[in-house]
N, C-alpha and C positions, 0 to 999 in steps of 0.2 A: 348571519353571515360570518365565516370563520376570520376573515380579515377585514376589519372595520378600520376606516379612517376617522377615528374618534376625535382625536386632537390634531387634526390638520396634517402637517407635513412630516410628523415624527417617523411614522411607519415608512412612508415613501422614503425618506432618507436613509432609514435603516436598511432597506432593500437596495436602494442605489449604491450606498457605499459598500454594502457587503458584495454586491454585484460587481462594482469596480476592483475591489480587493481580489475576489476570485479570478477575474480576467487577467489583472496584473500578475498574481501569483501562477496562473497557467502560462503566460508569456515567459516569466522568469525562467520557469521549468524548462520550456522549450529552448530558450537561450542558453541555459547553463545546466544542461542535463547530466554532466559528470558528477556534480556534487550529489545530487539525490541518487544517482546510479551507484555510486559508492556506498552511500549509507544503506540503502536498500539491499545491496548485495551482501555488506557485512552483517545486517541483521539476520538475512536468510541463511548465510553461511554459518554463523555462529549458532543459529537454531538447529541446522542440520548437524553439526557437530555434536551439539547437547543430545539430540534424538538418537544420532547414531551410537553415542556412549551408552545411552539407555538401552538401545536394542542389544548391543554386545554384552553388558551387564545382564539383561534377560536372557540371552543365549547361554551365558555361563550358568545361570541358575537352572535353566531348563536341562543343561548337561548334567548337572548334579542329581536331578531327579529322574535322569534317564529317559528324557522326552526324545521322540524320533524327530521333532522339527528343529532342534538346536541349531544345526548347521545352516538351515535356511535363514533362520533369524540372525545368526552370526554374520552370515553373508550380506544380508540387507543392511546390518549396522555398518560394515566395513564400506559398502558401496554408498551409504549416506555419507560417510566421513570423507571418502574420495571426492565425491560430488561437490561437498562443501569446500574442500580444498581447492577444486577448480574454480568455483565460484568466487572465492577469496582471491584466488590468483589473477583471475580474468572477470572482473565485476560487469563488464559490458555485456556478457553473455545473458544475464537476467535482467539487468538494469534498464537497458535501452527501451525494450517494448514497454516496461511498466512506466517510464517516464512519459514516453508519448501519450499513452492512454490516460495517465493521470492528468497530464496538462491539458489535453482536450476536454476531459471532464471538468476541470476547474474553469476553463473558458466557457463551456456550454452552461454550467450552473451559473457563472456570472452574468451571462446574456440573459438568462431566464430571470434572475433576480432583478436585473435592470429593467426588463420588460414589465415585471410585476410592480415595480416602483412606478413606472409610466402609467400603468393602468390603475394603481391605488390613488393616484392624484385626483381621478374622476370620481372616486366612491365617496359618498357623503353620509 
């Protein structure tokens, strides 16, 4: 069996404490979504700025070699940078839904781990 209770309560306690930690983290995220919202929005915003810059650089290279698609690539890079600016200016646009789903995932994982801890105490 994959999960054996070979030394008594050690694995039960690992799942129990891990589950409690997951539930607490999920509740904290729901209670204070602004912090995670800002962090996630900044990460995605700065990533989009970086990727938009890459697209603009690629478009300029494509223009040098007379490629027909350079204008579309340049437009995509500019749109990515504008989108990044909007996300950095209004982090609630992307962050709120991510925070809710992440919080629910932590709570569900925690409940499952606590259930496993409960079930593991009976395995010998």
